[in-house]
Each structure stands twice: as structure tokens, then as C-alpha cells.
C-alpha positions as CSV (number, residue, x, y, z in Angstrom):
1,V,17.1,-3.9,3.6
2,N,18.2,-1.3,6.1
3,Y,21.6,-3.4,7.3
4,S,24.7,-1.8,8.8
5,D,27.1,-4.4,8.0
6,A,30.4,-3.5,6.3
7,V,30.2,-5.6,3.9
8,Y,26.4,-6.2,2.8
9,D,26.8,-4.6,-0.6
10,R,29.2,-7.6,-1.5
11,V,27.0,-10.3,-0.3
12,G,23.8,-12.8,-1.0
13,N,21.3,-11.8,-3.8
14,I,23.1,-8.2,-4.2
15,E,26.5,-9.9,-5.5
16,M,24.8,-12.5,-7.1
17,S,22.5,-9.9,-9.0
18,R,25.7,-8.4,-10.2
19,I,27.1,-11.4,-11.2
20,M,24.1,-11.7,-13.7
21,G,25.0,-8.1,-15.0
22,A,22.3,-6.5,-12.8
23,D,22.7,-2.6,-12.1
24,V,22.1,-2.7,-8.6
25,R,21.7,0.4,-6.7
26,L,21.8,1.1,-3.3
27,D,19.5,3.4,-1.2
28,A,20.9,4.6,2.0
29,A,17.4,5.4,2.9
30,G,16.7,1.9,3.5
31,F,13.9,-0.6,2.5
32,D,10.1,-0.1,2.4
33,I,7.5,-0.7,0.1
34,G,6.8,2.6,-1.1
35,I,7.7,4.2,-4.4
36,R,10.8,5.9,-3.6
37,P,12.5,8.8,-5.7
38,S,15.5,6.4,-6.3
39,W,13.0,4.2,-8.0
40,E,11.6,6.7,-10.2
41,K,15.3,8.0,-11.3
42,A,16.0,4.4,-12.2
43,M,13.1,4.4,-14.1
44,S,13.6,7.6,-16.3
45,D,17.3,6.3,-16.4
46,V,16.0,3.6,-18.6
47,V,14.1,5.7,-20.4
48,E,16.7,8.2,-20.8
49,Q,18.8,5.5,-22.5
50,G,16.2,4.5,-24.8
51,G,14.7,1.3,-23.1
52,K,11.4,0.6,-21.6
53,P,11.2,-0.2,-18.2
54,F,9.2,-2.7,-16.6
55,P,8.6,-1.5,-13.2
56,I,8.2,-4.3,-10.4
57,P,7.4,-2.7,-7.3
58,A,8.3,-3.8,-3.7
59,G,4.7,-4.7,-2.5
60,C,2.4,-6.6,-5.2
61,S,-0.2,-4.3,-3.7
62,E,1.3,-1.1,-5.7
63,H,0.1,-2.9,-9.1
64,P,-3.6,-3.4,-10.1
65,Y,-2.6,-7.1,-11.0
66,G,-0.8,-7.5,-8.1
67,G,-0.9,-10.8,-6.6
68,L,-2.6,-12.0,-9.7
69,G,1.2,-13.6,-11.0
70,F,1.0,-15.4,-8.0
71,V,-1.9,-17.4,-8.8
72,G,0.2,-18.7,-12.0
73,F,3.1,-19.4,-9.5
74,A,0.9,-22.3,-8.1
75,E,0.5,-23.8,-11.3
76,E,4.2,-23.4,-12.2
77,V,4.9,-25.2,-8.9
78,R,2.8,-28.0,-9.6
79,Q,4.3,-28.6,-13.0
80,Q,7.5,-28.6,-11.3
81,E,6.3,-31.4,-8.7
82,K,5.4,-33.6,-11.4
83,E,8.7,-33.4,-12.9
84,L,10.3,-33.9,-9.6
85,G,7.9,-36.7,-8.7
86,F,7.1,-35.0,-4.9
87,K,4.9,-32.4,-3.5
88,F,6.2,-29.6,-1.5
89,D,4.1,-30.1,1.9
90,Y,4.3,-26.0,2.2
91,I,5.1,-22.9,0.5
92,V,6.9,-20.2,2.5
93,V,7.1,-16.8,1.5
94,C,7.9,-13.4,2.7
95,S,4.7,-11.7,3.2
96,V,4.5,-8.0,3.7
97,T,1.4,-6.4,1.9
98,G,-0.2,-9.9,1.4
99,S,-1.1,-9.3,-2.3
100,T,1.9,-12.2,-3.0
101,Q,0.5,-14.6,-0.3
102,A,-3.0,-13.7,-1.2
103,G,-2.4,-14.8,-4.8
104,M,-0.4,-18.4,-3.9
105,V,-3.4,-18.9,-1.8
106,V,-6.2,-18.5,-4.6
107,G,-3.5,-20.8,-7.1
108,F,-3.3,-23.3,-4.6
109,A,-6.9,-23.4,-3.8
110,A,-7.2,-25.6,-7.1
111,D,-5.7,-28.6,-5.3
112,G,-7.1,-27.9,-1.8
113,R,-3.6,-26.7,-0.7
114,S,-4.3,-23.0,0.2
115,K,-3.7,-23.7,4.2
116,N,-0.1,-25.1,2.9
117,V,0.9,-21.4,2.1
118,I,2.5,-19.9,5.3
119,G,3.6,-16.2,4.9
């Protein structure tokens, strides 16, 4: 996210990621859903250290099975709703390429809640 706050690198999801041990790298070029050289460098760094990276791009449409995982997400939500004893009225998601939202729409079709996915 291209946000010019002096403390942005120490707040929110970025700081939580660091607390949980993530290797956080901020790219001065800002955010977009394309595959960037910094992303490719992070993957090669993992390989060079003997690891096997599992790349998850910013946009689900960059992967052949992109939104498919979010079909399963709907089932996970149903299981959690059962355990909690209530159903969510709406699922609200940040939708950029549409693949995440499309997977959720398909997943929630099983119980007629596709129209309740807002992106």
C-alpha cells in the first residue's frame, strides 16, 4: 500500500506480521497486483537459503486455481457459524481482480447466500 505516513512501517498488519516472525519487506514502489521484481527476489532468497517457497500473489487471478480456495472458505465459515450458533448476514471482502469474491460467491451458492457476498 502506497501510504506516506511516517510510522506506517510500524503499525497494523505489518507490525503484527513482524511480531509473528514474518520477514516483512516494504517495496518503495507501492502496491499493485502485478508480479514485481521484489516479489521474485523474495522467492529466490528463500530458495537460496535452502527453502521451498509457496508463492501467494496479491491477486487470486495470478494463479490457475485462484479463487478455488475461497469456495472452501465458505464451508469453513459455515462450520464456524455452526460452532458459534449464528450466521453472518453478509461477507464483505476487498475485491481487486474479482477472483477471491468469485470463489466466495460460488462457495456460498450451496446455501443460497451468494448475494450476501459484498466486494
